N, CA, C and O atoms as CSV, one atom per row, in Angstrom:
chain,resi,resn,atom,element,x,y,z
A,1,MET,N,N,-81.934,-251.054,282.892
A,1,MET,CA,C,-80.429,-250.350,283.678
A,1,MET,C,C,-80.406,-249.318,282.040
A,1,MET,O,O,-80.037,-248.144,282.067
A,2,LYS,N,N,-80.650,-249.691,281.332
A,2,LYS,CA,C,-80.200,-248.842,279.442
A,2,LYS,C,C,-81.300,-247.784,279.443
A,2,LYS,O,O,-81.066,-246.588,279.271
A,3,LEU,N,N,-82.544,-248.312,279.651
A,3,LEU,CA,C,-83.657,-247.521,279.676
A,3,LEU,C,C,-83.430,-246.476,280.886
A,3,LEU,O,O,-83.815,-245.317,280.730
A,4,ARG,N,N,-83.015,-246.739,281.690
A,4,ARG,CA,C,-83.474,-245.723,283.281
A,4,ARG,C,C,-82.019,-244.528,282.598
A,4,ARG,O,O,-82.323,-243.346,282.435
A,5,LEU,N,N,-81.017,-244.842,282.369
A,5,LEU,CA,C,-79.603,-244.216,282.009
A,5,LEU,C,C,-80.244,-243.082,280.875
A,5,LEU,O,O,-79.923,-241.894,280.856
A,6,LEU,N,N,-81.283,-243.772,279.883
A,6,LEU,CA,C,-81.296,-243.151,278.288
A,6,LEU,C,C,-82.731,-241.884,279.103
A,6,LEU,O,O,-82.955,-240.816,278.534
A,7,CYS,N,N,-83.375,-242.209,280.183
A,7,CYS,CA,C,-84.595,-241.226,280.200
A,7,CYS,C,C,-83.411,-239.862,281.455
A,7,CYS,O,O,-83.615,-238.695,281.789
A,8,ALA,N,N,-82.577,-240.578,281.679
A,8,ALA,CA,C,-82.417,-239.504,282.735
A,8,ALA,C,C,-81.321,-238.907,281.893
A,8,ALA,O,O,-81.082,-237.782,282.332
A,9,ALA,N,N,-80.432,-239.248,280.691
A,9,ALA,CA,C,-79.928,-238.391,279.550
A,9,ALA,C,C,-80.819,-237.900,278.402
A,9,ALA,O,O,-80.193,-237.560,277.398
A,10,LEU,N,N,-82.571,-237.763,278.330
A,10,LEU,CA,C,-83.253,-237.131,278.026
A,10,LEU,C,C,-83.615,-236.310,279.314
A,10,LEU,O,O,-82.594,-235.622,279.356
A,11,GLN,N,N,-84.065,-236.063,279.971
A,11,GLN,CA,C,-84.377,-235.159,280.938
A,11,GLN,C,C,-83.481,-234.061,281.011
A,11,GLN,O,O,-83.848,-232.892,280.887
A,12,ARG,N,N,-82.202,-234.454,281.228
A,12,ARG,CA,C,-81.242,-233.590,281.180
A,12,ARG,C,C,-80.842,-232.619,279.913
A,12,ARG,O,O,-80.142,-231.613,279.803
A,13,THR,N,N,-81.667,-233.453,278.965
A,13,THR,CA,C,-81.051,-232.803,277.369
A,13,THR,C,C,-82.377,-231.856,277.578
A,13,THR,O,O,-82.042,-230.687,277.384
A,14,HIS,N,N,-83.495,-231.944,277.843
A,14,HIS,CA,C,-84.706,-231.354,277.842
A,14,HIS,C,C,-84.530,-229.895,278.801
A,14,HIS,O,O,-84.962,-228.800,278.443
A,15,LEU,N,N,-83.908,-230.118,279.893
A,15,LEU,CA,C,-83.699,-229.107,281.099
A,15,LEU,C,C,-82.891,-228.157,280.036
A,15,LEU,O,O,-83.447,-227.213,279.474
A,16,TRP,N,N,-81.906,-228.409,279.880
A,16,TRP,CA,C,-80.492,-227.761,279.034
A,16,TRP,C,C,-81.148,-226.651,277.495
A,16,TRP,O,O,-80.710,-225.558,277.134
A,17,VAL,N,N,-82.423,-227.560,276.824
A,17,VAL,CA,C,-82.917,-227.053,276.117
A,17,VAL,C,C,-83.927,-226.185,276.482
A,17,VAL,O,O,-84.075,-225.279,275.662
A,18,ALA,N,N,-84.487,-226.158,277.197
A,18,ALA,CA,C,-85.483,-225.283,278.159
A,18,ALA,C,C,-84.565,-223.883,278.543
A,18,ALA,O,O,-84.716,-222.745,278.097
A,19,LEU,N,N,-83.702,-224.315,279.393
A,19,LEU,CA,C,-82.755,-223.283,279.880
A,19,LEU,C,C,-82.102,-222.701,278.849
A,19,LEU,O,O,-81.296,-221.888,279.301
A,20,ILE,N,N,-82.084,-222.747,277.707
A,20,ILE,CA,C,-81.748,-222.088,276.224
A,20,ILE,C,C,-82.776,-221.238,275.594
A,20,ILE,O,O,-82.868,-220.093,275.150
A,21,LEU,N,N,-83.528,-222.315,275.748
A,21,LEU,CA,C,-84.830,-221.070,275.041
A,21,LEU,C,C,-85.545,-219.691,276.233
A,21,LEU,O,O,-85.813,-218.518,275.974
A,22,PHE,N,N,-85.672,-220.471,277.550
A,22,PHE,CA,C,-85.838,-219.282,278.307
A,22,PHE,C,C,-84.404,-218.307,278.273
A,22,PHE,O,O,-84.491,-217.080,278.320
A,23,SER,N,N,-83.662,-218.708,278.223
A,23,SER,CA,C,-82.190,-217.480,277.809
A,23,SER,C,C,-82.462,-216.628,276.912
A,23,SER,O,O,-82.421,-215.432,277.204
A,24,GLY,N,N,-82.868,-217.126,275.367
A,24,GLY,CA,C,-83.630,-216.665,274.558
A,24,GLY,C,C,-84.348,-215.674,274.450
A,24,GLY,O,O,-83.994,-214.627,273.907
A,25,PHE,N,N,-85.526,-215.903,274.995
A,25,PHE,CA,C,-86.570,-215.238,274.746
A,25,PHE,C,C,-86.333,-214.097,275.981
A,25,PHE,O,O,-87.034,-213.090,275.874
A,26,ALA,N,N,-85.452,-214.155,277.092
A,26,ALA,CA,C,-85.131,-213.104,277.824
A,26,ALA,C,C,-84.717,-212.219,277.202
A,26,ALA,O,O,-85.330,-211.157,277.308
A,27,VAL,N,N,-83.544,-212.269,276.318
A,27,VAL,CA,C,-82.500,-211.699,275.894
A,27,VAL,C,C,-83.467,-210.678,274.657
A,27,VAL,O,O,-83.518,-209.454,274.779
A,28,LEU,N,N,-84.202,-211.445,273.474
A,28,LEU,CA,C,-84.901,-210.922,272.667
A,28,LEU,C,C,-85.968,-209.445,273.418
A,28,LEU,O,O,-85.795,-208.246,273.196
A,29,ALA,N,N,-87.323,-210.265,274.560
A,29,ALA,CA,C,-87.672,-209.421,275.647
A,29,ALA,C,C,-87.223,-208.085,275.765
A,29,ALA,O,O,-87.891,-207.073,275.556
A,30,GLY,N,N,-85.687,-208.182,276.221
A,30,GLY,CA,C,-84.938,-206.864,276.805
A,30,GLY,C,C,-84.804,-205.975,275.202
A,30,GLY,O,O,-84.756,-204.746,275.254
A,31,CYS,N,N,-84.743,-206.736,273.717
A,31,CYS,CA,C,-84.301,-205.930,272.954
A,31,CYS,C,C,-85.747,-205.380,272.284
A,31,CYS,O,O,-85.589,-204.671,271.291
A,32,ALA,N,N,-86.756,-205.557,272.592
A,32,ALA,CA,C,-87.493,-205.101,272.069
A,32,ALA,C,C,-88.445,-203.644,272.431
A,32,ALA,O,O,-89.255,-202.894,271.886
A,33,SER,N,N,-87.832,-203.806,273.551
A,33,SER,CA,C,-88.516,-202.334,274.064
A,33,SER,C,C,-87.652,-200.995,274.164
A,33,SER,O,O,-87.634,-200.241,275.136
A,34,GLN,N,N,-86.722,-200.797,272.615
A,34,GLN,CA,C,-86.533,-199.349,272.479
A,34,GLN,C,C,-87.344,-198.055,272.624
A,34,GLN,O,O,-88.532,-198.196,272.335
A,35,GLU,N,N,-86.975,-196.850,272.999
A,35,GLU,CA,C,-87.798,-195.594,273.383
A,35,GLU,C,C,-87.140,-195.199,271.788
A,35,GLU,O,O,-86.056,-195.582,271.348
A,36,PRO,N,N,-88.575,-193.954,270.806
A,36,PRO,CA,C,-88.952,-193.704,270.345
A,36,PRO,C,C,-87.361,-192.034,269.852
A,36,PRO,O,O,-87.337,-190.957,270.447
A,37,ALA,N,N,-86.759,-192.277,269.163
A,37,ALA,CA,C,-85.712,-191.153,269.009
A,37,ALA,C,C,-86.808,-189.946,269.080
A,37,ALA,O,O,-88.018,-189.969,268.855
A,38,PRO,N,N,-85.989,-188.942,269.455
A,38,PRO,CA,C,-86.133,-187.688,270.290
A,38,PRO,C,C,-86.903,-186.744,269.042
A,38,PRO,O,O,-86.569,-186.892,267.866
A,39,ALA,N,N,-87.713,-185.998,269.358
A,39,ALA,CA,C,-87.554,-185.391,267.894
A,39,ALA,C,C,-86.221,-184.084,268.320
A,39,ALA,O,O,-85.665,-183.786,269.377
A,40,PRO,N,N,-86.105,-183.541,266.823
A,40,PRO,CA,C,-85.383,-182.396,266.439
A,40,PRO,C,C,-85.637,-181.268,267.509
A,40,PRO,O,O,-86.830,-181.268,267.814
A,41,ALA,N,N,-84.936,-180.334,268.163
A,41,ALA,CA,C,-85.274,-178.987,268.647
A,41,ALA,C,C,-85.672,-177.810,267.418
A,41,ALA,O,O,-85.441,-178.004,266.224
A,42,PRO,N,N,-86.163,-176.857,267.839
A,42,PRO,CA,C,-86.158,-176.289,266.876
A,42,PRO,C,C,-84.779,-175.490,267.074
A,42,PRO,O,O,-83.981,-175.428,268.009
A,43,SER,N,N,-84.842,-174.850,265.680
A,43,SER,CA,C,-83.392,-174.191,265.436
A,43,SER,C,C,-83.069,-173.026,265.755
A,43,SER,O,O,-84.051,-172.338,265.474
A,44,THR,N,N,-81.781,-171.982,266.441
A,44,THR,CA,C,-82.464,-170.936,266.721
A,44,THR,C,C,-83.317,-169.951,265.945
A,44,THR,O,O,-84.239,-169.181,266.215
A,45,PHE,N,N,-82.662,-170.277,264.926
A,45,PHE,CA,C,-83.396,-169.178,263.894
A,45,PHE,C,C,-85.485,-168.751,264.501
A,45,PHE,O,O,-86.237,-167.830,264.822
A,46,ASP,N,N,-85.406,-170.555,264.241
A,46,ASP,CA,C,-87.116,-170.666,264.428
A,46,ASP,C,C,-87.898,-170.623,265.958
A,46,ASP,O,O,-89.100,-170.626,266.223
A,47,ARG,N,N,-86.481,-170.576,267.000
A,47,ARG,CA,C,-87.539,-170.361,268.293
A,47,ARG,C,C,-87.356,-168.472,268.590
A,47,ARG,O,O,-88.217,-167.933,269.284
A,48,SER,N,N,-86.124,-167.564,267.970
A,48,SER,CA,C,-85.899,-166.787,268.125
A,48,SER,C,C,-87.455,-165.748,266.859
A,48,SER,O,O,-87.725,-164.563,267.053
A,49,TRP,N,N,-88.029,-166.455,265.942
A,49,TRP,CA,C,-88.829,-166.050,264.800
A,49,TRP,C,C,-89.958,-165.889,265.843
A,49,TRP,O,O,-90.202,-164.823,266.410
A,50,SER,N,N,-90.664,-167.117,266.055
A,50,SER,CA,C,-91.484,-167.474,266.895
A,50,SER,C,C,-91.496,-166.410,268.241
A,50,SER,O,O,-92.497,-165.783,268.589
A,51,ALA,N,N,-90.644,-166.369,268.675
A,51,ALA,CA,C,-90.287,-165.251,270.258
A,51,ALA,C,C,-90.862,-164.493,269.506
A,51,ALA,O,O,-92.076,-164.393,269.677
A,52,ALA,N,N,-90.220,-163.679,268.399
A,52,ALA,CA,C,-90.153,-161.935,267.779
A,52,ALA,C,C,-91.771,-161.745,267.529
A,52,ALA,O,O,-92.263,-160.701,267.957
A,53,LEU,N,N,-92.754,-162.830,266.764
A,53,LEU,CA,C,-93.504,-162.967,265.835
A,53,LEU,C,C,-94.687,-163.045,267.662
A,53,LEU,O,O,-95.324,-162.000,267.794
A,54,SER,N,N,-94.844,-163.725,268.428
A,54,SER,CA,C,-95.043,-163.498,269.766
A,54,SER,C,C,-95.363,-162.284,270.693
A,54,SER,O,O,-96.321,-161.998,271.411
A,55,ALA,N,N,-94.460,-161.826,270.460
A,55,ALA,CA,C,-93.620,-161.015,270.976
A,55,ALA,C,C,-94.666,-159.604,271.095
A,55,ALA,O,O,-95.308,-159.031,271.974
A,56,ALA,N,N,-94.378,-159.446,269.556
A,56,ALA,CA,C,-94.902,-157.998,269.203
A,56,ALA,C,C,-96.285,-158.132,269.124
A,56,ALA,O,O,-96.905,-157.071,269.056
A,57,GLN,N,N,-97.282,-159.736,269.109
A,57,GLN,CA,C,-98.784,-159.863,269.635
A,57,GLN,C,C,-99.013,-159.402,270.656
A,57,GLN,O,O,-99.845,-158.496,270.665
A,58,ASP,N,N,-98.506,-159.735,271.697
A,58,ASP,CA,C,-98.364,-159.570,273.018
A,58,ASP,C,C,-98.877,-158.202,273.049
A,58,ASP,O,O,-99.931,-157.746,273.491
A,59,GLU,N,N,-97.701,-157.563,272.371
A,59,GLU,CA,C,-98.102,-155.833,272.678
A,59,GLU,C,C,-98.723,-155.311,272.075
A,59,GLU,O,O,-98.544,-154.119,272.325
A,60,GLY,N,N,-99.998,-155.527,270.761
A,60,GLY,CA,C,-101.163,-155.156,270.596
A,60,GLY,C,C,-100.996,-154.838,268.852
A,60,GLY,O,O,-101.666,-154.133,268.098
A,61,VAL,N,N,-99.526,-155.892,268.569
A,61,VAL,CA,C,-99.248,-155.014,267.327
A,61,VAL,C,C,-100.159,-156.316,265.991
A,61,VAL,O,O,-99.882,-157.515,266.025
A,62,ARG,N,N,-100.958,-155.859,265.191
A,62,ARG,CA,C,-101.008,-156.476,263.970
A,62,ARG,C,C,-100.408,-156.757,263.174
A,62,ARG,O,O,-100.053,-155.770,262.530
A,63,ILE,N,N,-99.952,-157.891,262.709
A,63,ILE,CA,C,-99.037,-158.376,261.766
A,63,ILE,C,C,-99.409,-158.037,260.725
A,63,ILE,O,O,-100.618,-157.817,260.642
A,64,THR,N,N,-98.796,-157.899,259.833
A,64,THR,CA,C,-99.073,-157.299,258.191
A,64,THR,C,C,-98.652,-158.089,257.604
A,64,THR,O,O,-99.319,-158.634,256.725
A,65,SER,N,N,-97.177,-158.497,257.923
A,65,SER,CA,C,-96.609,-159.420,256.768
A,65,SER,C,C,-95.117,-160.251,257.845
A,65,SER,O,O,-94.326,-159.848,258.698
A,66,GLU,N,N,-95.348,-161.299,257.283
A,66,GLU,CA,C,-94.119,-162.169,257.656
A,66,GLU,C,C,-93.500,-162.711,256.528
A,66,GLU,O,O,-94.176,-163.475,255.839
A,67,ASP,N,N,-92.065,-162.409,256.123
A,67,ASP,CA,C,-90.933,-163.024,255.263
A,67,ASP,C,C,-89.935,-163.773,256.140
A,67,ASP,O,O,-89.195,-163.170,256.918
A,68,ARG,N,N,-89.928,-165.234,255.987
A,68,ARG,CA,C,-88.914,-165.742,256.920
A,68,ARG,C,C,-87.343,-165.992,255.888
A,68,ARG,O,O,-86.294,-166.379,256.403
A,69,GLY,N,N,-87.432,-165.801,254.980
A,69,GLY,CA,C,-86.539,-165.501,253.895
A,69,GLY,C,C,-85.690,-164.613,254.163
A,69,GLY,O,O,-84.473,-164.795,254.120
A,70,SER,N,N,-86.178,-163.700,254.427
A,70,SER,CA,C,-85.157,-162.156,254.386
A,70,SER,C,C,-85.203,-161.740,256.026
A,70,SER,O,O,-84.462,-160.891,256.520
A,71,GLY,N,N,-86.356,-162.610,256.866
A,71,GLY,CA,C,-85.957,-162.505,258.318
A,71,GLY,C,C,-86.908,-161.525,258.387
A,71,GLY,O,O,-86.920,-161.410,259.613
A,72,VAL,N,N,-87.861,-160.587,257.930
A,72,VAL,CA,C,-88.488,-159.331,258.465
A,72,VAL,C,C,-89.960,-160.039,258.688
A,72,VAL,O,O,-90.498,-160.966,258.084
A,73,ILE,N,N,-90.546,-158.947,260.185
A,73,ILE,CA,C,-91.830,-159.169,260.526
A,73,ILE,C,C,-92.242,-157.755,260.129
A,73,ILE,O,O,-91.359,-156.907,260.253
A,74,ARG,N,N,-93.236,-157.417,259.748
A,74,ARG,CA,C,-93.421,-156.149,259.796
A,74,ARG,C,C,-95.266,-155.613,260.588
A,74,ARG,O,O,-96.188,-156.371,260.283
A,75,GLY,N,N,-95.507,-154.767,261.221
A,75,GLY,CA,C,-96.842,-154.841,261.407
A,75,GLY,C,C,-97.345,-153.529,262.366
A,75,GLY,O,O,-96.306,-152.888,262.521
A,76,SER,N,N,-98.226,-152.958,262.945
A,76,SER,CA,C,-98.863,-151.641,263.196
A,76,SER,C,C,-99.633,-151.933,264.201
A,76,SER,O,O,-100.567,-152.731,264.123
A,77,ARG,N,N,-99.198,-151.108,265.559
A,77,ARG,CA,C,-100.185,-150.450,266.394
A,77,ARG,C,C,-100.696,-149.267,266.627
A,77,ARG,O,O,-100.024,-148.351,267.102
A,78,ASN,N,N,-102.242,-149.135,266.244
A,78,ASN,CA,C,-102.114,-147.543,266.360
A,78,ASN,C,C,-101.919,-146.672,264.779
A,78,ASN,O,O,-102.529,-146.651,263.711
A,79,GLU,N,N,-100.911,-146.120,265.258
A,79,GLU,CA,C,-100.435,-145.222,264.403
A,79,GLU,C,C,-99.203,-145.431,263.949
A,79,GLU,O,O,-98.826,-144.784,262.972
A,80,GLN,N,N,-98.387,-146.325,264.538
A,80,GLN,CA,C,-97.127,-147.277,264.828
A,80,GLN,C,C,-96.697,-147.973,264.078
A,80,GLN,O,O,-96.981,-149.130,264.386
A,81,GLU,N,N,-95.840,-147.878,262.754
A,81,GLU,CA,C,-94.866,-149.109,262.126
A,81,GLU,C,C,-94.131,-149.634,263.257
A,81,GLU,O,O,-93.688,-149.000,264.215
A,82,VAL,N,N,-94.055,-150.920,263.013
A,82,VAL,CA,C,-93.264,-151.779,263.587
A,82,VAL,C,C,-92.852,-153.142,262.444
A,82,VAL,O,O,-93.390,-154.004,261.749
A,83,THR,N,N,-91.373,-152.555,262.876
A,83,THR,CA,C,-90.055,-153.551,261.756
A,83,THR,C,C,-89.260,-154.486,262.666
A,83,THR,O,O,-88.205,-154.177,263.219
A,84,ILE,N,N,-89.899,-155.695,262.764
A,84,ILE,CA,C,-88.810,-156.495,263.207
A,84,ILE,C,C,-87.828,-157.584,262.603
A,84,ILE,O,O,-88.241,-158.693,262.265
A,85,ASN,N,N,-86.543,-157.209,262.493
A,85,ASN,CA,C,-85.252,-157.638,261.433
A,85,ASN,C,C,-84.353,-159.241,262.246
A,85,ASN,O,O,-83.816,-159.084,263.343
A,86,LEU,N,N,-84.329,-160.038,261.854
A,86,LEU,CA,C,-83.311,-161.177,262.310
A,86,LEU,C,C,-82.673,-162.179,261.612
A,86,LEU,O,O,-83.235,-163.016,260.907
A,87,ARG,N,N,-81.233,-162.059,261.864
A,87,ARG,CA,C,-80.537,-162.393,261.229
A,87,ARG,C,C,-79.668,-163.053,261.832
A,87,ARG,O,O,-79.288,-162.705,262.950
A,88,THR,N,N,-79.255,-163.976,261.300
A,88,THR,CA,C,-78.553,-165.371,261.820
A,88,THR,C,C,-77.040,-164.796,261.107
A,88,THR,O,O,-76.753,-164.440,259.964
A,89,GLN,N,N,-76.127,-164.921,262.592
A,89,GLN,CA,C,-74.923,-164.340,262.542
A,89,GLN,C,C,-73.441,-165.421,262.032
A,89,GLN,O,O,-73.704,-166.539,262.476
A,90,ALA,N,N,-72.624,-165.447,261.596
A,90,ALA,CA,C,-71.681,-166.601,261.727
A,90,ALA,C,C,-71.324,-167.279,262.876
A,90,ALA,O,O,-70.640,-168.300,262.954
A,91,ASP,N,N,-71.825,-166.653,263.745
A,91,ASP,CA,C,-71.651,-167.926,265.478
A,91,ASP,C,C,-72.830,-168.575,265.402
A,91,ASP,O,O,-72.479,-169.633,265.924
A,92,GLY,N,N,-73.925,-168.720,265.147
A,92,GLY,CA,C,-75.262,-169.439,264.922
A,92,GLY,C,C,-76.175,-168.569,265.788
A,92,GLY,O,O,-77.362,-168.873,265.910
A,93,SER,N,N,-75.609,-167.398,266.449
A,93,SER,CA,C,-76.944,-166.615,267.186
A,93,SER,C,C,-77.820,-166.164,266.464
A,93,SER,O,O,-77.548,-166.426,265.293
A,94,VAL,N,N,-78.718,-165.628,266.565
A,94,VAL,CA,C,-79.255,-164.757,266.205
A,94,VAL,C,C,-79.162,-163.104,266.215
A,94,VAL,O,O,-78.587,-162.728,267.236
A,95,ARG,N,N,-79.472,-162.282,265.564
A,95,ARG,CA,C,-79.590,-160.705,266.132
A,95,ARG,C,C,-80.824,-160.627,265.596
A,95,ARG,O,O,-81.395,-161.120,264.624
A,96,VAL,N,N,-81.267,-159.414,267.026
A,96,VAL,CA,C,-83.165,-159.326,266.530
A,96,VAL,C,C,-82.799,-157.950,266.566
A,96,VAL,O,O,-81.914,-157.581,267.339
A,97,GLU,N,N,-83.482,-157.017,265.686
A,97,GLU,CA,C,-83.908,-155.813,265.796
A,97,GLU,C,C,-85.011,-155.315,265.730
A,97,GLU,O,O,-85.748,-155.433,264.751
A,98,ILE,N,N,-85.311,-154.625,266.864
A,98,ILE,CA,C,-87.056,-154.351,266.896
A,98,ILE,C,C,-86.975,-152.416,266.497
A,98,ILE,O,O,-86.162,-151.657,267.025
A,99,SER,N,N,-87.630,-152.158,265.861
A,99,SER,CA,C,-88.445,-150.609,265.536
A,99,SER,C,C,-89.608,-150.236,265.505
A,99,SER,O,O,-90.452,-150.736,264.761
A,100,ALA,N,N,-89.829,-149.269,266.336
A,100,ALA,CA,C,-91.556,-148.421,265.902
A,100,ALA,C,C,-91.010,-147.280,265.176
A,100,ALA,O,O,-89.868,-146.951,265.493
A,101,ARG,N,N,-91.683,-146.519,264.137
A,101,ARG,CA,C,-91.995,-145.808,263.658
A,101,ARG,C,C,-93.239,-145.116,263.518
A,101,ARG,O,O,-94.077,-145.753,262.880
A,102,GLY,N,N,-93.749,-143.512,264.111
A,102,GLY,CA,C,-94.683,-143.081,263.949
A,102,GLY,C,C,-94.798,-141.810,264.064
A,102,GLY,O,O,-93.746,-141.224,264.319
A,103,PRO,N,N,-96.163,-140.895,263.914
A,103,PRO,CA,C,-95.864,-139.688,264.382
A,103,PRO,C,C,-95.704,-139.451,265.825
A,103,PRO,O,O,-96.040,-140.148,266.782
A,104,LYS,N,N,-95.088,-138.260,265.764
A,104,LYS,CA,C,-94.896,-137.803,266.906
A,104,LYS,C,C,-95.863,-137.420,267.605
A,104,LYS,O,O,-96.937,-136.920,267.271
A,105,GLY,N,N,-95.074,-137.897,269.461
A,105,GLY,CA,C,-95.950,-137.973,270.303
A,105,GLY,C,C,-97.153,-139.674,270.493
A,105,GLY,O,O,-98.165,-139.840,271.174
A,106,SER,N,N,-96.525,-140.479,269.697
A,106,SER,CA,C,-97.154,-141.669,269.303
A,106,SER,C,C,-96.434,-142.533,270.356
A,106,SER,O,O,-95.492,-141.927,270.865
A,107,ASP,N,N,-96.602,-143.680,270.785
A,107,ASP,CA,C,-96.026,-144.477,271.733
A,107,ASP,C,C,-94.720,-144.741,271.726
A,107,ASP,O,O,-94.426,-145.862,271.312
A,108,PRO,N,N,-93.578,-143.827,272.167
A,108,PRO,CA,C,-92.319,-143.537,272.209
A,108,PRO,C,C,-91.570,-145.449,272.555
A,108,PRO,O,O,-90.710,-146.107,271.968
A,109,GLY,N,N,-92.774,-145.834,274.216
A,109,GLY,CA,C,-92.305,-146.970,274.340
A,109,GLY,C,C,-92.448,-148.686,273.775
A,109,GLY,O,O,-92.360,-149.783,274.326
A,110,LEU,N,N,-92.628,-148.360,272.834
A,110,LEU,CA,C,-93.377,-149.871,272.247
A,110,LEU,C,C,-92.359,-150.463,271.957
A,110,LEU,O,O,-92.115,-151.410,272.705
A,111,ALA,N,N,-91.259,-150.188,270.713
A,111,ALA,CA,C,-90.175,-151.191,270.609
A,111,ALA,C,C,-89.325,-151.216,272.104
A,111,ALA,O,O,-88.489,-152.116,272.023
A,112,GLY,N,N,-89.258,-150.561,273.381
A,112,GLY,CA,C,-88.710,-151.344,274.517
A,112,GLY,C,C,-89.670,-152.676,274.658
A,112,GLY,O,O,-89.486,-153.885,274.515
A,113,ARG,N,N,-90.506,-152.051,274.921
A,113,ARG,CA,C,-91.771,-153.116,275.447
A,113,ARG,C,C,-91.802,-154.512,274.462
A,113,ARG,O,O,-91.813,-155.617,275.004
A,114,ILE,N,N,-91.812,-154.402,273.194
A,114,ILE,CA,C,-91.664,-155.730,272.427
A,114,ILE,C,C,-90.452,-156.797,272.862
A,114,ILE,O,O,-90.506,-158.009,273.072
A,115,SER,N,N,-89.290,-155.815,272.915
A,115,SER,CA,C,-87.869,-156.377,273.133
A,115,SER,C,C,-87.829,-157.069,275.014
A,115,SER,O,O,-87.104,-157.862,275.616
A,116,ARG,N,N,-88.960,-156.278,275.351
A,116,ARG,CA,C,-89.000,-157.133,276.863
A,116,ARG,C,C,-89.973,-158.592,276.803
A,116,ARG,O,O,-89.895,-159.765,277.171
A,117,ALA,N,N,-90.650,-157.947,276.294
A,117,ALA,CA,C,-91.581,-159.449,275.683
A,117,ALA,C,C,-91.234,-160.597,275.128
A,117,ALA,O,O,-91.608,-161.729,275.435
A,118,TYR,N,N,-90.307,-160.172,274.075
A,118,TYR,CA,C,-89.308,-161.013,273.218
A,118,TYR,C,C,-88.338,-161.605,273.871
A,118,TYR,O,O,-87.852,-162.518,273.204
A,119,ASP,N,N,-87.603,-161.386,275.438
A,119,ASP,CA,C,-86.698,-161.325,276.542
A,119,ASP,C,C,-87.242,-162.807,276.956
A,119,ASP,O,O,-86.699,-163.910,276.885
A,120,ARG,N,N,-88.658,-162.355,277.461
A,120,ARG,CA,C,-89.007,-162.803,278.385
A,120,ARG,C,C,-89.372,-164.012,277.663
A,120,ARG,O,O,-88.993,-164.975,278.329
A,121,ARG,N,N,-90.085,-164.468,276.325
A,121,ARG,CA,C,-90.122,-165.302,275.897
A,121,ARG,C,C,-89.008,-166.437,275.383
A,121,ARG,O,O,-89.156,-167.657,275.309
A,122,MET,N,N,-88.218,-165.884,275.160
A,122,MET,CA,C,-86.649,-166.510,275.238
A,122,MET,C,C,-86.149,-167.097,276.707
A,122,MET,O,O,-85.144,-167.807,276.752
A,123,GLY,N,N,-86.696,-166.858,277.588
A,123,GLY,CA,C,-86.648,-166.835,278.663
A,123,GLY,C,C,-85.073,-166.323,279.237
A,123,GLY,O,O,-84.073,-166.989,279.503
A,124,ARG,N,N,-85.294,-165.062,279.289
A,124,ARG,CA,C,-83.815,-164.564,279.698
A,124,ARG,C,C,-84.360,-163.392,280.862
A,124,ARG,O,O,-83.543,-162.711,281.481
């Protein structure tokens, strides 16, 4: 009789141990599948710089110099010299100025086309 009670007690103990172990594994399995942290988005200046550079190239401007530190992109198309100035303002926005200079009668709409290409690349 004592042996029977002892066996019954051991079976209940084994059941509880198995239940506790299974619960622990289930909790650990839930913790193991963490998603990687998302990559930081590019800064407003970086995004604007990229869009300005690509917009100029979209309009056939050959880039001759880039100075991110001073925010100046220079290039040329035919006889016109193109300058793009980017400045970060106090509120964090970026001001972009595009100019195209050349001999009289050269392409007067170049700066405007670069500006529109810039706006498209910025999703405006």
